[in-house]
C-alpha positions as CSV (number, residue, x, y, z in Angstrom):
1,M,10.2,-8.3,-4.6
2,D,10.7,-10.3,-1.5
3,V,8.3,-11.8,0.9
4,D,8.9,-9.1,3.4
5,M,7.2,-6.5,1.1
6,I,4.1,-8.8,0.8
7,F,3.8,-9.1,4.6
8,K,4.1,-5.3,4.9
9,I,1.3,-4.8,2.4
10,A,-0.9,-7.4,4.2
11,A,-0.2,-5.8,7.6
12,I,-1.2,-2.4,6.3
13,G,-4.4,-3.9,4.7
14,I,-5.4,-5.6,8.0
15,I,-4.8,-2.4,10.0
16,V,-6.7,-0.2,7.6
17,A,-9.6,-2.7,7.6
18,V,-9.8,-2.8,11.4
19,L,-9.7,1.0,11.6
20,N,-12.2,1.3,8.9
21,Q,-14.7,-0.9,10.7
22,L,-14.1,0.8,14.0
23,L,-14.7,4.3,12.5
24,I,-17.8,3.2,10.5
25,R,-19.4,1.7,13.7
26,S,-18.7,4.8,15.6
27,G,-20.5,6.9,12.9
28,R,-17.4,8.5,11.4
29,E,-17.8,7.5,7.8
30,E,-15.8,10.4,6.4
31,Q,-12.8,9.6,8.6
32,A,-13.1,5.9,7.6
33,M,-12.9,6.8,4.0
34,M,-9.9,9.0,4.6
35,T,-8.1,6.2,6.5
36,T,-8.8,3.8,3.6
37,L,-7.4,6.4,1.1
38,A,-4.3,6.9,3.2
39,G,-3.7,3.2,3.4
40,L,-4.1,2.9,-0.4
41,I,-1.6,5.8,-1.0
42,V,1.0,4.2,1.3
43,V,0.8,0.9,-0.4
44,L,0.9,2.5,-3.9
45,S,3.9,4.5,-2.9
46,M,5.6,1.3,-1.8
47,L,4.8,-0.4,-5.0
48,I,5.9,2.5,-7.2
49,T,9.4,2.2,-5.7
50,Q,9.5,-1.5,-6.5
51,I,8.2,-1.0,-10.1
52,S,10.8,1.8,-10.6
53,G,13.6,-0.7,-9.5
54,L,12.2,-3.2,-11.9
55,F,12.3,-0.8,-14.8
56,E,15.9,0.2,-13.9
57,S,17.0,-3.4,-13.9
58,I,15.3,-4.1,-17.3
59,K,17.0,-1.0,-18.7
60,S,20.4,-2.2,-17.5
61,L,19.7,-5.7,-18.7
62,F,19.0,-4.5,-22.3
63,G,21.6,-1.7,-22.2
64,L,19.1,1.1,-22.9
């Protein structure tokens, strides 16, 4: 996992936090929750691909 991935996750977190605050202050709590969930799903999908690559490299390392 390189530093670029960490910056991408941090950028998504900042954008989601700003959108969340804007939507809450405008009285749209449901949309703020959906935005937060969408951001979480995007980050988890990014992490799942990285974890999959980690398991593949471990499998090839041990010859499984």
